[in-house]
C-alpha positions in Angstrom: 148.5 98.4 54.6 150.9 98.2 57.5 152.6 101.5 58.6 155.2 102.6 61.1 155.9 106.0 62.6 159.7 106.6 62.4 160.9 109.4 64.7 164.3 111.0 65.3 165.2 112.7 68.5 168.1 114.7 69.7 170.7 112.3 71.2 171.3 114.6 74.2 167.9 113.7 75.6 167.3 111.0 78.1 165.4 107.8 77.0 162.2 109.1 78.6 162.5 112.5 77.0 163.1 110.8 73.6 159.9 108.9 74.0 158.0 112.0 74.9 159.4 113.8 71.9 158.0 111.0 69.7 154.6 111.8 71.1 155.1 115.5 70.4 155.8 114.5 66.7 152.5 112.6 66.7 150.8 115.7 68.0 152.4 117.7 65.2 151.3 115.1 62.6 147.7 115.4 63.9 147.8 119.2 63.8 149.2 119.2 60.3 147.0 116.6 58.7 143.7 116.6 60.7 142.1 119.2 58.4 143.2 117.7 55.2 140.4 115.1 55.1 140.4 113.3 51.8 144.1 113.8 51.3 146.4 110.8 51.1 148.5 111.9 54.1 145.4 112.2 56.3 144.3 108.7 55.2 147.8 107.3 56.0 147.8 109.0 59.4 144.4 107.6 60.2 145.4 104.1 59.0 148.5 104.2 61.2 146.5 105.4 64.2 143.8 102.6 63.8 145.9 99.7 62.5 149.6 100.4 62.9 150.5 102.1 66.2 154.2 101.0 65.9 156.7 103.8 66.7 160.4 103.4 66.0 162.6 105.9 67.8 165.9 106.6 66.1 169.0 108.5 67.1 168.7 111.9 65.4 172.1 113.1 66.4 172.7 116.8 67.4 170.6 119.7 66.3 172.4 120.1 63.0 172.0 116.4 62.1 168.3 116.4 63.1 167.7 119.4 60.9 169.3 117.5 58.0 167.1 114.5 58.7 164.0 116.6 58.6 165.1 118.2 55.3 165.5 114.7 53.7 162.3 113.2 55.1 160.3 116.3 54.2 161.6 116.2 50.6 160.9 112.4 50.3 157.7 112.6 52.2 156.4 115.3 49.9 157.3 113.4 46.8 155.8 110.1 48.0 152.9 111.8 49.8 153.7 110.5 53.3 152.8 112.4 56.4 155.9 114.0 58.1 156.4 116.6 60.8 158.9 118.3 63.1 158.5 119.4 66.7 160.0 122.6 68.2 160.1 123.3 71.9 158.5 126.5 72.9 160.6 129.7 72.9 160.6 130.1 76.7 161.7 126.6 77.5 164.4 125.7 75.0 164.6 128.7 72.7 162.4 127.1 70.1 164.8 124.4 69.0 163.7 121.3 67.1 163.9 118.2 69.3 162.3 115.6 67.1 160.9 114.9 63.7 159.1 111.9 62.1 157.4 110.3 59.1 154.9 107.6 58.7 156.2 104.9 56.3 154.4 101.9 54.7 155.7 98.4 54.9 156.5 98.5 51.2 159.3 100.9 52.1 160.4 99.9 55.6 160.2 96.2 54.9 161.9 96.4 51.5 165.1 94.3 51.2 167.5 97.0 49.9 171.0 97.9 50.6 172.6 101.4 50.9 174.2 100.9 47.6 171.5 103.0 45.9 172.8 106.1 47.6 176.2 107.7 48.3 177.9 108.8 51.4 179.4 112.2 51.2 181.1 113.9 54.2 178.5 113.8 56.9 175.5 112.1 55.4 173.5 110.2 52.9 173.2 111.8 49.5 170.4 110.7 47.1 171.0 110.1 43.5 168.8 112.2 41.2 167.7 109.1 39.4 166.9 107.2 42.6 163.1 106.7 43.2 162.0 108.4 46.4 160.8 105.1 47.8 164.2 103.5 47.4 165.9 106.5 48.8 163.7 106.5 51.9 164.1 102.8 52.4 167.9 103.0 52.2 168.0 106.2 54.4 166.0 104.6 57.2 168.7 101.8 57.4 171.4 104.4 58.1 170.2 105.1 61.7 170.6 103.3 65.0 167.8 103.1 67.6 167.6 105.9 70.1 169.0 105.0 73.5 
């Protein structure tokens, strides 16, 4: 199966810093799933590292927005059993703030031809319907973001 690593970075960072944050997310994914051998998330991470290697860097907005992104991808990632992680800078450098998060997604989700009509926009973000399958929600959610710049 073909996978992509989708990452979200704080928009205040430079393009170079955003790319570095994506690598930090990859480090967090490895730390989180390396010792879960036999688990589906570990297998997906390995498949991506061997076969996929595509990274998509998205605009994660400010810290509040990035935190909301992580809440959604962690909820959906847990339900679908996809590997996801968040990276926090160390306390001494930036006070431990989150600067990036990410999730590895199969082509069946990122390549699906779906519109945002399966979800609703409320105030400042995408709201999932309780009846919406997690795969559909994630596919629709990924389409709500612009590339990092």
